[in-house]
C-alpha positions as CSV (number, residue, x, y, z in Angstrom):
1,M,-12.8,-14.8,-24.7
2,P,-10.0,-14.2,-22.5
3,N,-8.3,-10.7,-22.2
4,R,-5.0,-10.1,-22.0
5,L,-4.5,-11.6,-18.4
6,A,-5.1,-15.0,-19.5
7,D,-1.3,-15.3,-19.6
8,E,-0.8,-13.7,-16.2
9,T,0.0,-16.5,-12.9
10,S,-1.5,-14.0,-10.5
11,P,-4.7,-15.4,-9.1
12,Y,-6.2,-12.3,-8.7
13,L,-5.6,-11.0,-12.3
14,L,-6.6,-14.7,-13.8
15,Q,-10.3,-13.7,-12.0
16,H,-10.5,-11.3,-14.6
17,A,-9.0,-12.9,-17.5
18,E,-12.6,-13.9,-18.9
19,N,-13.6,-10.3,-18.2
20,P,-15.2,-8.5,-21.5
21,V,-13.3,-5.6,-20.2
22,D,-10.3,-5.5,-22.2
23,W,-7.5,-5.6,-19.3
24,Y,-3.7,-5.3,-19.5
25,P,-1.6,-6.0,-17.0
26,W,0.9,-3.5,-15.5
27,G,3.3,-2.8,-18.4
28,S,5.1,-0.7,-21.1
29,E,2.4,-2.0,-23.5
30,A,-0.5,-0.5,-21.7
31,F,1.0,3.5,-21.1
32,Q,2.1,2.9,-25.3
33,E,-1.6,2.6,-25.9
34,S,-2.6,5.0,-24.2
35,Q,-0.3,7.6,-25.7
36,K,-1.3,5.8,-29.2
37,Q,-4.7,5.8,-29.2
38,D,-5.1,9.2,-26.7
39,K,-6.9,8.1,-23.7
40,P,-6.4,8.0,-20.3
41,I,-5.9,5.1,-18.1
42,F,-8.2,3.6,-15.8
43,L,-6.2,1.7,-12.9
44,S,-8.0,-1.0,-10.6
45,I,-5.8,-2.6,-8.0
46,G,-6.8,-5.3,-6.0
47,Y,-5.8,-9.0,-4.1
48,A,-7.5,-12.3,-4.7
49,A,-9.3,-12.3,-1.1
50,C,-11.1,-9.0,-1.3
51,H,-14.8,-9.4,-0.8
52,W,-15.4,-5.9,-2.2
53,C,-12.7,-6.4,-5.2
54,H,-15.2,-9.6,-5.9
55,V,-18.5,-7.3,-5.5
56,M,-17.4,-4.4,-8.0
57,A,-15.7,-6.9,-10.4
58,H,-19.4,-9.2,-10.7
59,E,-21.6,-5.7,-11.0
60,S,-19.2,-3.9,-12.9
61,F,-16.1,-5.6,-14.8
62,E,-18.6,-8.7,-15.7
63,D,-21.1,-6.4,-17.2
64,D,-21.0,-6.3,-20.7
65,N,-22.8,-2.3,-21.1
66,T,-19.6,-1.0,-18.2
67,A,-16.8,-2.9,-20.4
68,A,-18.1,-1.1,-23.2
69,L,-17.9,2.1,-21.9
70,M,-14.6,1.2,-20.5
71,N,-13.0,-0.1,-23.6
72,E,-13.8,3.0,-25.1
73,Y,-12.5,5.3,-23.2
74,F,-9.8,3.8,-21.7
75,I,-7.1,1.8,-21.1
76,N,-7.7,-0.9,-18.5
77,V,-5.1,-1.9,-16.0
78,K,-5.4,-4.2,-13.5
79,V,-2.6,-5.3,-10.7
80,D,-2.7,-7.4,-7.8
81,R,-1.4,-5.4,-4.9
82,E,0.7,-8.5,-3.5
83,E,2.4,-8.8,-6.5
84,R,3.3,-4.9,-7.3
85,P,3.3,-3.2,-3.8
86,D,5.6,-0.1,-4.9
87,V,2.5,0.2,-7.6
88,D,-0.4,-0.1,-4.8
89,T,1.9,2.1,-2.3
90,I,2.0,5.1,-5.0
91,Y,-1.4,5.0,-6.1
92,M,-2.8,4.8,-2.7
93,D,-0.9,7.6,-1.7
94,A,-2.5,9.3,-4.1
95,V,-5.9,8.3,-3.4
96,V,-5.7,9.1,0.3
97,A,-4.5,12.6,-0.7
98,M,-7.2,12.9,-3.2
99,T,-10.5,11.2,-1.1
100,G,-8.9,11.3,2.9
101,Q,-9.0,7.4,2.6
102,G,-8.1,4.7,0.4
103,G,-8.9,0.4,0.5
104,W,-9.4,-1.9,-2.0
105,P,-10.6,-2.3,-4.5
106,M,-8.6,1.2,-5.9
107,S,-9.8,3.1,-9.1
108,V,-7.6,5.3,-10.1
109,F,-7.4,7.1,-13.5
110,L,-3.9,8.4,-15.0
111,T,-2.4,10.2,-17.4
112,P,-0.6,8.2,-20.3
113,E,2.5,9.1,-18.3
114,G,1.1,7.4,-15.5
115,K,0.1,10.8,-12.9
116,P,-2.6,10.2,-11.1
117,F,-5.5,12.7,-11.3
118,Y,-8.9,11.1,-10.4
119,G,-9.6,8.4,-7.6
120,G,-11.2,6.2,-5.3
121,T,-12.0,2.8,-3.9
122,Y,-15.3,1.0,-4.8
123,F,-18.0,2.6,-6.9
124,P,-21.3,1.0,-7.5
125,P,-23.7,0.1,-10.3
126,Q,-26.0,2.5,-9.3
127,R,-25.9,5.6,-7.0
128,R,-25.9,4.4,-3.1
129,F,-23.6,5.1,-0.2
130,N,-23.1,8.7,-1.1
131,L,-21.3,7.3,-4.0
132,P,-22.0,8.4,-7.5
133,S,-22.4,5.2,-10.1
134,F,-19.3,3.7,-11.6
135,G,-21.1,4.5,-15.0
136,E,-21.5,8.1,-14.2
137,V,-17.8,8.4,-13.2
138,L,-16.5,6.6,-16.4
139,E,-18.6,9.2,-18.0
140,H,-17.3,11.9,-16.3
141,I,-13.9,11.4,-16.7
142,H,-14.4,10.9,-20.1
143,T,-15.9,14.3,-20.9
144,E,-13.8,16.0,-19.0
145,W,-10.9,14.3,-20.7
146,Q,-12.2,15.6,-24.0
147,S,-13.0,19.1,-22.6
148,N,-10.7,20.2,-20.1
149,R,-7.3,18.2,-20.0
150,E,-5.0,20.7,-19.0
151,K,-6.5,20.9,-15.9
152,L,-6.9,17.2,-15.4
153,V,-2.9,17.1,-16.4
154,S,-2.2,19.6,-14.0
155,L,-3.9,17.9,-11.3
156,G,-2.2,14.9,-12.4
157,E,1.4,16.7,-12.2
158,N,0.6,18.5,-8.6
159,L,-0.4,14.9,-7.0
160,T,2.6,13.4,-8.3
161,D,4.8,16.4,-6.9
162,R,2.8,15.9,-3.7
163,I,3.4,12.0,-2.9
164,S,6.8,12.1,-4.4
165,I,8.1,14.3,-1.2
166,K,9.5,12.5,1.3
167,P,6.9,11.6,4.5
168,D,6.6,14.6,6.4
169,L,8.4,13.7,9.8
170,P,9.3,15.6,13.0
171,E,13.0,16.4,13.4
172,S,14.8,13.6,13.9
173,A,16.3,12.0,17.5
174,D,19.5,13.1,18.9
175,E,19.9,10.4,21.0
176,L,18.0,7.1,21.3
177,K,16.8,6.7,24.9
178,L,14.6,4.5,27.1
179,E,12.2,7.2,27.3
180,I,11.1,7.0,24.2
181,L,9.7,3.5,24.7
182,D,8.1,4.8,28.2
183,R,5.9,7.6,26.2
184,A,5.0,5.4,23.3
185,A,3.4,3.3,26.2
186,E,1.7,5.6,27.7
187,N,0.1,6.7,24.1
188,L,-0.7,2.9,24.0
189,F,-2.1,2.9,27.7
190,R,-4.4,6.1,26.7
191,S,-6.0,4.9,23.6
192,F,-6.4,1.2,24.8
193,D,-10.0,-0.5,24.9
194,W,-10.2,-1.9,28.2
195,E,-13.5,-3.7,27.8
196,H,-12.6,-5.7,24.6
197,G,-8.8,-5.1,23.8
198,G,-7.0,-3.6,21.5
199,W,-7.0,0.2,20.5
200,G,-9.7,1.9,18.7
201,G,-13.5,0.8,17.7
202,A,-14.8,-1.0,14.6
203,P,-13.2,-2.1,12.5
204,K,-10.9,-3.4,14.8
205,F,-7.4,-4.9,13.4
206,P,-5.0,-7.4,15.1
207,Q,-2.0,-5.3,15.8
208,S,0.7,-8.1,16.6
209,S,3.6,-5.5,16.3
210,A,1.8,-3.6,19.6
211,I,1.3,-6.6,21.3
212,E,4.4,-7.6,20.9
213,H,6.0,-4.8,22.1
214,L,3.9,-4.7,25.6
215,L,5.2,-8.3,25.8
216,R,8.9,-6.6,25.5
217,R,8.0,-4.3,28.5
218,H,6.5,-6.3,30.6
219,N,10.0,-8.5,29.5
220,R,12.0,-5.3,30.3
221,Y,10.1,-4.0,33.5
222,Q,8.4,-6.8,34.8
223,D,5.4,-4.1,33.8
224,K,2.1,-5.7,35.1
225,L,-0.5,-3.3,33.0
226,A,1.1,-3.8,29.6
227,L,1.2,-7.8,30.6
228,E,-2.6,-7.0,31.2
229,M,-3.5,-4.7,28.0
230,A,-1.0,-7.5,25.7
231,T,-3.3,-10.7,27.0
232,L,-6.8,-9.0,27.5
233,T,-6.4,-8.8,23.9
234,L,-4.9,-12.0,23.1
235,E,-7.3,-13.9,24.3
236,R,-10.3,-11.9,23.5
237,M,-9.1,-11.9,19.7
238,A,-8.9,-15.9,20.2
239,R,-12.7,-16.3,22.1
240,G,-13.9,-14.0,19.2
241,G,-15.2,-15.2,15.8
242,I,-12.1,-13.4,14.4
243,Y,-10.2,-16.6,15.0
244,D,-11.2,-19.8,13.4
245,Q,-12.4,-21.5,16.5
246,V,-12.9,-24.6,14.4
247,G,-10.1,-25.0,12.3
248,G,-7.7,-22.5,13.5
249,G,-5.8,-19.3,12.3
250,F,-7.1,-15.7,12.5
251,H,-9.3,-13.9,9.9
252,R,-8.2,-10.8,9.0
253,Y,-10.2,-8.2,10.8
254,S,-13.4,-8.0,13.0
255,V,-16.0,-5.2,11.4
256,D,-16.7,-5.0,15.0
257,A,-15.2,-3.8,18.3
258,V,-15.5,-7.3,20.2
259,W,-13.8,-9.3,17.8
260,L,-17.0,-11.3,17.2
261,T,-18.3,-10.6,13.2
262,P,-14.6,-11.1,11.2
263,H,-14.3,-10.5,7.5
264,F,-13.7,-13.7,6.4
265,E,-10.4,-13.6,4.2
266,K,-7.4,-15.1,6.0
267,M,-4.2,-13.9,4.6
268,L,-0.9,-15.9,5.5
269,Y,1.2,-12.7,7.4
270,D,-1.3,-12.1,10.1
271,N,-1.2,-15.8,11.0
272,A,2.3,-15.6,10.7
273,L,2.6,-12.6,13.2
274,L,-0.1,-13.6,15.4
275,A,1.7,-17.2,15.7
276,R,4.5,-15.6,16.8
277,V,3.0,-13.5,19.2
278,Y,0.9,-16.1,21.0
279,L,4.2,-18.1,21.0
280,H,5.9,-15.3,22.8
281,A,3.1,-14.7,25.4
282,W,3.3,-18.4,26.2
283,Q,6.8,-18.0,26.6
284,E,5.9,-14.6,29.2
285,T,2.7,-16.0,30.9
286,S,2.8,-20.6,30.8
287,N,-1.1,-20.2,29.9
288,P,-1.2,-23.2,28.1
289,F,-4.5,-21.6,26.3
290,F,-1.7,-19.1,24.3
291,W,0.1,-22.3,23.2
292,H,-3.4,-23.9,22.4
293,V,-4.0,-21.1,20.1
294,V,-0.3,-21.3,18.7
295,E,-1.0,-24.9,17.9
296,G,-4.0,-24.1,16.0
297,I,-2.7,-21.5,13.9
298,L,0.1,-23.8,12.6
299,D,-2.1,-26.3,12.1
300,F,-4.0,-24.3,9.9
301,L,-1.1,-23.3,8.0
302,M,0.3,-26.5,7.4
303,R,-2.8,-28.0,6.5
304,E,-4.8,-25.7,4.3
305,M,-1.8,-23.1,3.0
306,R,1.0,-25.1,2.7
307,H,2.4,-26.1,-0.8
308,S,4.0,-29.8,-1.1
309,S,7.1,-28.0,-2.0
310,G,7.6,-26.3,1.4
311,G,6.6,-22.4,0.6
312,F,3.1,-20.9,1.8
313,Y,-0.1,-19.9,0.2
314,A,-0.9,-15.8,0.4
315,S,-4.4,-15.6,1.5
316,L,-8.1,-17.2,1.5
317,D,-11.2,-16.0,0.2
318,A,-13.5,-14.3,2.1
319,D,-16.6,-15.8,-0.3
320,S,-17.7,-19.2,-0.8
321,E,-20.6,-20.0,-3.0
322,G,-21.4,-16.5,-3.3
323,E,-21.7,-15.9,0.4
324,E,-18.8,-14.1,2.8
325,G,-18.2,-16.7,5.5
326,K,-20.5,-19.4,4.6
327,F,-18.0,-22.0,5.1
328,Y,-17.6,-20.9,8.3
329,V,-20.9,-20.7,10.0
330,W,-22.9,-23.0,11.7
331,T,-26.3,-24.0,12.8
332,P,-27.3,-26.3,16.2
333,T,-28.4,-29.0,13.5
334,E,-25.5,-29.0,11.9
335,I,-23.5,-29.3,15.3
336,R,-25.8,-32.1,16.1
337,N,-24.7,-33.8,12.9
338,A,-21.2,-33.5,13.2
339,I,-20.7,-34.8,16.5
340,Q,-21.2,-38.3,16.8
341,D,-21.6,-38.0,21.0
342,P,-24.7,-36.4,21.3
343,A,-23.4,-35.5,25.0
344,L,-20.4,-33.8,23.2
345,A,-22.6,-32.0,21.2
346,E,-24.4,-30.2,23.6
347,M,-20.9,-29.6,25.1
348,A,-20.0,-28.1,21.4
349,L,-23.1,-26.0,21.9
350,D,-22.6,-24.6,25.4
351,I,-18.9,-23.9,25.1
352,F,-19.2,-21.5,21.5
353,G,-22.6,-20.3,22.5
354,V,-24.7,-21.4,19.2
355,T,-28.2,-20.8,19.4
356,E,-31.3,-21.4,16.9
357,K,-31.5,-17.4,16.5
358,G,-27.4,-17.1,15.6
359,N,-25.6,-14.2,15.9
360,F,-24.7,-13.4,12.7
361,E,-27.8,-13.4,10.0
362,G,-29.6,-16.2,11.4
363,V,-26.5,-18.4,12.0
364,N,-23.8,-19.0,14.2
365,I,-20.0,-17.5,13.9
366,L,-18.3,-19.6,17.0
367,N,-16.7,-18.4,19.5
368,L,-16.1,-18.1,23.1
369,P,-18.6,-16.6,25.3
370,E,-16.9,-17.4,28.6
371,K,-14.1,-15.9,30.0
372,L,-10.8,-17.0,30.0
373,E,-10.1,-18.1,33.5
374,T,-13.3,-19.9,33.6
375,L,-12.4,-21.8,30.4
376,V,-9.0,-22.9,31.7
377,E,-10.5,-24.0,34.8
378,R,-12.6,-26.7,33.3
379,T,-11.1,-29.9,33.4
380,G,-9.6,-31.6,30.1
381,L,-11.7,-28.4,28.0
382,L,-8.8,-28.0,25.7
383,E,-8.4,-31.7,24.7
384,Q,-12.4,-31.5,24.6
385,L,-12.5,-28.6,22.5
386,S,-9.4,-30.4,20.4
387,K,-12.0,-33.5,20.1
388,I,-14.8,-31.5,19.1
389,N,-12.9,-29.5,16.5
390,Q,-11.8,-32.6,14.9
391,E,-15.4,-34.2,14.1
392,L,-16.2,-30.0,13.2
393,L,-13.6,-29.7,10.9
394,E,-14.3,-32.8,9.1
395,A,-17.8,-32.3,8.8
396,R,-16.7,-28.7,7.4
397,S,-14.6,-30.0,4.7
398,D,-17.5,-31.6,2.8
399,R,-18.6,-27.9,2.2
400,V,-17.6,-26.1,-0.7
401,R,-14.0,-24.6,0.3
402,P,-12.9,-20.5,0.0
403,A,-10.6,-19.9,-3.2
404,T,-6.8,-20.2,-2.3
405,D,-4.6,-17.9,-3.5
406,D,-2.0,-20.1,-4.1
407,K,1.2,-17.7,-5.0
408,V,4.1,-17.7,-3.0
409,L,5.6,-14.0,-1.5
410,T,8.7,-13.8,-0.2
411,S,8.3,-11.2,2.5
412,W,5.4,-13.3,3.8
413,N,6.8,-16.4,3.5
414,G,9.8,-14.9,5.7
415,L,7.7,-14.3,8.3
416,T,6.2,-17.7,8.0
417,L,9.7,-18.5,8.7
418,V,10.2,-16.7,11.7
419,A,7.1,-18.0,13.6
420,L,7.9,-21.9,12.5
421,A,11.5,-21.4,13.6
422,E,10.3,-19.9,17.0
423,A,7.6,-22.2,17.4
424,A,10.2,-25.1,16.6
425,R,12.9,-23.4,18.7
426,V,10.6,-23.2,21.7
427,S,8.8,-26.9,21.2
428,G,11.3,-28.9,20.2
429,R,8.8,-30.8,17.5
430,A,10.9,-32.2,14.9
431,E,7.6,-31.7,12.2
432,I,7.8,-27.4,13.0
433,L,11.9,-27.9,12.4
434,S,11.3,-29.8,9.0
435,A,8.8,-27.4,7.9
436,A,11.0,-24.1,8.6
437,Q,13.7,-26.0,7.1
438,Q,11.3,-27.0,3.7
439,L,10.2,-23.5,3.4
440,A,13.9,-21.9,3.4
441,D,14.8,-24.3,0.8
442,F,12.4,-23.4,-1.1
443,L,12.6,-19.8,-0.5
444,L,16.7,-20.4,-1.4
445,T,15.8,-22.7,-4.1
446,R,12.6,-21.1,-6.0
447,L,12.5,-17.4,-5.5
448,Y,16.2,-16.7,-6.9
449,V,16.5,-16.5,-10.8
450,D,20.0,-15.9,-11.9
451,G,21.2,-15.1,-8.4
452,K,18.0,-12.4,-8.0
453,L,15.4,-12.4,-5.3
454,M,12.0,-12.1,-6.7
455,R,8.8,-11.0,-5.2
456,S,6.2,-14.0,-6.1
457,W,6.3,-17.2,-7.2
458,R,3.9,-19.6,-9.0
459,E,3.1,-22.9,-10.4
460,G,7.3,-23.0,-10.7
461,K,7.7,-19.6,-12.4
462,A,9.3,-16.9,-10.2
463,Q,8.8,-12.9,-10.9
464,H,8.6,-9.6,-10.0
465,S,11.6,-8.4,-8.5
466,A,11.5,-8.3,-4.6
467,Y,11.2,-5.5,-2.7
468,L,13.0,-3.9,0.5
469,E,10.1,-6.3,2.9
470,D,11.2,-9.1,0.8
471,H,15.1,-8.8,1.4
472,A,14.4,-8.0,4.8
473,A,11.8,-10.9,6.1
474,L,13.6,-13.2,4.1
475,G,17.0,-11.9,6.2
476,E,14.9,-12.5,9.6
477,G,13.5,-15.8,9.1
478,M,16.9,-17.3,7.7
479,L,18.2,-16.1,10.6
480,A,15.5,-17.0,13.4
481,L,16.0,-20.6,11.5
482,Y,19.9,-20.2,11.8
483,Q,19.1,-19.9,15.5
484,V,17.5,-22.9,16.0
485,D,19.5,-25.3,14.0
486,F,22.6,-23.5,13.4
487,N,23.5,-24.1,9.7
488,N,25.4,-21.7,8.4
489,R,23.7,-21.8,5.2
490,W,20.8,-20.2,6.5
491,F,22.7,-17.6,8.3
492,R,24.6,-16.9,4.9
493,A,21.4,-16.1,3.3
494,S,20.7,-13.7,5.6
495,V,24.1,-11.6,5.3
496,E,23.4,-11.4,2.0
497,C,20.0,-9.7,2.4
498,A,21.5,-7.3,4.5
499,E,24.4,-6.8,2.3
500,E,21.8,-6.0,-0.5
501,I,19.6,-3.8,1.6
502,L,22.8,-1.9,2.0
503,A,23.7,-1.4,-1.3
504,H,20.8,-1.6,-3.0
505,F,18.0,0.3,-1.1
506,S,19.8,2.9,0.9
507,D,18.5,6.3,1.3
508,P,21.4,8.9,1.8
509,L,18.9,10.7,4.1
510,G,18.8,7.1,6.0
511,G,16.6,4.4,5.8
512,F,15.6,2.9,2.8
513,F,13.4,2.8,-0.4
514,D,11.1,0.3,-0.9
515,T,12.1,-0.4,-4.3
516,R,16.0,-1.5,-6.0
517,D,18.2,1.6,-7.3
518,D,17.8,-0.3,-10.7
519,H,13.8,-0.9,-10.2
520,E,11.5,0.0,-12.9
521,Q,11.1,3.4,-13.2
522,L,7.7,4.8,-11.7
523,I,6.1,8.5,-11.1
524,S,8.0,8.2,-7.7
525,R,10.2,5.8,-5.5
526,P,8.5,4.8,-2.5
527,K,9.6,4.8,1.1
528,S,7.4,2.9,3.2
529,I,7.6,3.7,6.7
530,Q,4.1,3.1,8.6
531,D,4.0,-0.7,10.0
532,T,0.4,-1.7,8.5
533,P,-0.7,-5.5,10.1
534,I,2.7,-5.9,8.2
535,P,5.7,-4.2,9.7
536,S,7.2,-2.0,6.9
537,G,10.1,-3.1,5.1
538,N,12.4,-0.4,6.9
539,S,11.7,-1.5,10.5
540,L,12.5,-4.9,9.2
541,A,15.4,-3.9,7.8
542,V,16.4,-2.2,10.9
543,S,15.8,-5.0,13.0
544,L,17.3,-7.6,10.9
545,L,20.5,-5.1,10.6
546,L,20.8,-4.6,14.5
547,K,20.7,-8.6,14.9
548,L,22.8,-9.3,12.4
549,A,25.4,-6.3,14.2
550,A,25.1,-8.2,17.3
551,L,26.4,-11.4,16.0
552,N,28.8,-10.3,14.0
553,G,29.9,-7.0,15.5
554,D,29.7,-5.2,12.0
555,E,29.8,-1.2,12.9
556,H,28.2,-0.7,9.5
557,Y,25.0,-2.8,9.8
558,A,24.4,-0.9,13.8
559,E,25.0,2.6,12.0
560,A,22.7,2.7,9.1
561,A,19.8,0.9,11.5
562,N,20.5,3.6,14.3
563,I,20.0,6.3,11.9
564,A,17.1,4.9,10.4
565,L,15.7,4.7,14.3
566,R,16.7,8.4,14.8
567,N,14.6,9.2,11.7
568,V,11.6,7.6,13.0
569,V,10.9,7.1,16.8
570,T,9.7,10.7,17.8
571,T,6.7,9.7,15.5
572,A,6.9,5.9,16.8
573,E,6.6,7.8,19.9
574,R,3.6,9.9,19.3
575,I,1.5,6.9,17.0
576,P,2.5,3.8,18.3
577,S,0.2,1.3,17.3
578,S,1.3,2.4,13.6
579,F,4.8,1.9,13.9
580,A,4.8,-0.5,16.9
581,A,7.7,-2.5,14.8
582,W,10.1,0.2,14.8
583,L,9.6,0.4,19.0
584,N,10.4,-3.4,19.0
585,A,13.8,-2.8,17.2
586,L,14.0,-0.1,19.2
587,D,13.7,-1.8,22.2
588,F,16.6,-4.5,20.8
589,A,19.0,-1.3,19.9
590,L,18.8,0.3,23.4
591,G,19.5,-3.9,24.9
592,P,20.9,-4.9,26.9
593,Q,21.9,-7.2,24.2
594,L,22.9,-10.9,25.3
595,Q,25.0,-12.8,22.9
596,L,24.8,-16.5,23.6
597,A,27.8,-18.9,21.4
598,L,27.6,-22.4,22.2
599,V,30.4,-24.1,21.1
600,G,30.4,-27.8,20.4
601,D,28.6,-30.6,18.2
602,P,24.9,-29.4,17.9
603,A,23.6,-33.1,18.0
604,D,25.6,-33.7,21.5
605,D,23.1,-34.3,24.1
606,K,25.1,-31.8,26.3
607,F,25.1,-29.2,23.7
608,Q,20.9,-29.7,23.5
609,M,20.7,-29.5,27.2
610,L,22.4,-26.0,27.2
611,M,20.4,-24.7,24.0
612,K,16.9,-25.8,25.8
613,V,17.6,-23.2,28.4
614,S,17.3,-20.1,26.0
615,D,14.8,-22.3,23.7
616,H,11.8,-22.0,26.6
617,L,12.5,-18.3,27.7
618,F,11.3,-15.3,26.2
619,L,14.6,-13.4,25.7
620,P,13.9,-10.6,22.8
621,G,17.7,-9.0,23.5
622,M,19.2,-12.6,22.5
623,V,21.1,-13.7,19.5
624,R,23.3,-16.8,20.2
625,A,25.4,-18.8,17.5
626,G,26.6,-22.1,17.8
627,G,28.7,-25.1,16.3
628,Q,31.6,-26.6,16.7
629,E,33.9,-23.8,15.6
630,R,33.4,-20.8,13.1
631,Y,33.0,-21.6,9.5
632,E,33.7,-19.2,6.4
633,G,31.0,-16.5,6.7
634,G,29.6,-17.7,10.2
635,P,28.9,-15.6,12.7
636,T,31.8,-13.7,14.7
637,L,30.4,-15.0,18.0
638,L,31.8,-18.1,17.4
639,S,35.6,-16.7,16.5
640,N,38.3,-18.0,19.3
641,R,35.9,-19.9,21.2
642,E,37.4,-23.1,22.7
643,P,35.2,-25.6,24.6
644,L,36.0,-26.9,28.4
645,D,37.7,-30.0,28.2
646,G,36.0,-31.2,24.8
647,N,32.6,-30.3,26.5
648,P,29.6,-28.3,24.7
649,T,30.5,-24.6,26.3
650,A,28.6,-21.8,26.1
651,F,29.4,-18.2,26.2
652,L,27.3,-15.5,27.5
653,C,28.5,-12.3,26.1
654,Q,27.1,-8.7,26.2
655,G,29.1,-6.0,23.4
656,F,31.2,-9.4,23.1
657,T,32.6,-9.2,26.3
658,C,31.5,-12.7,27.9
659,K,31.3,-13.5,31.1
660,L,32.9,-17.0,32.2
661,P,32.2,-20.1,30.3
662,T,30.5,-22.6,31.6
663,T,29.2,-26.3,30.5
664,D,26.2,-26.1,33.4
665,P,22.9,-25.8,32.1
666,E,21.6,-24.3,35.3
667,Q,24.8,-21.8,35.6
668,L,23.7,-20.5,32.0
669,K,20.1,-20.3,33.5
670,Q,21.4,-18.1,36.2
671,L,24.0,-16.0,34.2
672,I,21.0,-15.5,31.6
673,S,18.4,-14.3,34.6
674,E,21.4,-12.0,36.1
675,S,22.1,-10.5,32.6
676,G,18.8,-10.0,30.9
677,T,16.0,-9.9,33.3
678,P,14.7,-7.4,33.8
679,R,16.4,-5.6,31.6
680,G,16.5,-1.5,31.3
C-alpha cells in the first residue's frame, strides 16, 4: 500500500512510495504529528541517482521488520536534497559537526522542533564497516528518548546554536588585489597531482571551477605552468573511465586517483560545467580532442537528458538491473558483436584497452590508455572513434537503461544554459543555439508561478520556492544567451534575477543567504559560500552582479559583489580548490573588463563578421551588447552609439571609456588583442 510519498512529484520520493515505512514528505504535518505522538523525527535525505541511498533503501526501508521499528518509534520524513537544498545544507552541517564527515544517504534524528541530536549517513542492516546496524541505532535512540530525553534535547539545542553561527572566516580583505590570485595559484600548484591531474587522491572529483581558474590565469599572464595543469587534468579525465567513451558525458567522480573507475551516476551540473571548461580549453589551445569532448557532452545531454519541451533532467542513476555500472561496461565479445567491420572492432579493443581479463570485476570500463599526443597524431582517429562509438552506442541502446531523475532544476538548467549559449557562440551551430533558446523559454514560462521563480519542475508542476543559486544561475544563463543572439528578453530576465537577489537574499554583513527573506522558517537561515562540485549561490550571484555592472554601469551591483568578495577571498586564496568560482569572479572584478558594443542589425552579414571576432577567442574579462539601438531595459552600454556611415559598428570600451569605433573586423581583432590579452 502506498505511503504519503505517492502524491509527490520527485522521482526520489516516489522511489520510496511503496516502502512499508510510513514516510512523510517534509512539511508541517510531520512536525505536528511528532508533537502529537511525542515521537522524535527520523529524517532521511538523499537523491535519485545515489547508489548508497538505493542500498540502504533495499536493506532497511523495504524490510518489514525495520519499517515496523521506524513506524513505532519515529515520525519518518523523506527529503530529496536536490529539491530542498536548504534542508540538506542545515542538516548536513549538523551531521558534519557530529561526526566529522557527511554524505548521502543522510540519516538524522530530530526533536519535534526540528533540532538535530544524532546523525550519520549510511547505516548497514548488520554491524559492519565499523558501524552499528540501523536497527541498533533505532533501538538506542528510542531508549534514550524515553529515559534520557533532556540530554537529547540539550544536544539538539547546542548543535542548532552551533550550526546557526555564520561561517567562521578570517578577517575580510581590505583591498581586492592581483596578489590574492597569485597566492591562490601557488596553493593550487602545491596540491596538484602531476602524474594523473587533478587534486588529492581517491575519490577524485572533476573540479571544473579550479580548472577554469587555471585557464584564466594562462589567459591573463600566459602562465605555461597553469595551462599545463589544466590541460593535463582535462586530458586525463577525458581519457579515463570517468568519461563515457561511448555515449559522451561524465560520471560524477572517480573512486580511484587515476580517473579509471567511476561512480557511475551522471549529473546534469557536472556535464554543464565540464562542457564549458573543455570549450574554454579548446579556445585557449585549439586542441581538437577538447572539442571532441565538448561535442560528446552536448550530444549526450541532447540525446538522453532533454525534455521534449526544452528543459534538462537532473541525473541518470548509477545502477541498472540492480548493479552499479552494468549499463556501461563491456567484454571483448560484446564489442566484436557490436561493430560490423572486424578490423574496426579490433581497433576499438586496442584503443580502449579492452582485454579478456578486464579492468573492473572481470569486465572493461572503456578508457583511452594511450597518451593524448599519440592519439591526436593517429590520422583520422577522432573520425574513427566517432564511427566506433556510433556502433557501440547503438548496441548499448538494447540494454536496460539506468533510471532517469526527470525533474528539471532551475539552477542546474541555468548552468546548462551557459554551456549551450557559449558553445553556440563559439561553434556557430544553429541547433545548439536553438536548444539554448528553447531552454531559456522553458525556464521563463514553466518555472515561474504567479511571477515567482520556482526550484523544480516535473510533469507540468513547478514547486518549491527558488533559492539563491536558482536566481543566480538562471541570471548567468540568460546573460550568456543574450550575448549570443542579443534578444533583450534574456537580458531583462537576467536583470530581474539580480534585482531579486539584492532585494530578498542580501545579508546586511555582506553576501547573500541561500533562502528568500519570506522563506519557510527553519532552525537556521543557511548561507553557503563554499564551492562544492557546483559553484555556490553566493559566487554565482557575485559573478552575475559584476557582469551586469560592466554592461549597465550599476555601481550598487558592483558594490554588493565587491563586499561579498572581500569577505571571502582571504579564505579562497588559502583553500582555492574549494572556492575556485570565487577566484574566477575576483579575476573578472580585477579586470581589465572589456565591454564590446556592437551596433547594427544582428542579421546583417557585416554585423556577424564583427561578432565572430570575439566569438572564437577566450575572453573571460569581456561582456558584450548588441542591436540597432538601446531598447527599454536594455544594456546601458548601447546608449548613444551611432553606427558609422550606416554600417554595423563595434565600440570596444573599458570602464565605459571607448576606443575609436570601427567597422573593420581585423581592426577590432587588433583592438581586442591590445586591450585584453595578456591581461594584468
